[in-house]
Residue, then its C-alpha position, 0 to 999 in steps of 0.5 A: m542432492r549433490l547440487v543442494r549440498a554444493l549450494f549449501v556449502g557455497l552459500a555458507f562460505l558466502c555468508w561467512g565472507l560477507v560477515i567478515a567483509l562487514a566487520w572490516g572496520a572493526e579489525w585490521g586485515t579482515e577486508t582481505a580475509g573477506k575477499i578470500a572467503m568470497a572467492s572461495s565461496l564462488l569456487a565452491l559453487v563452481y566446483g559443486s555445479s561442475s561435479y553435479r553436471k559430471s554425475g548427471r552425464r555418467k547417469q545418462k551414459r549408464s541408461 
């Protein structure tokens, strides 16, 4: 469940970043905001997958 939630949050940030990046020509400063949004989405995916792996290790130790 945690992995699905992490992927969902990461993909939501990625879609938001893509929308902002595509709107770059419409308004000043959106290119930078799009890059920041894409970077934060990648960080969210990495954080989510690492927390999922850590929770899996804890479950294995308890068994």
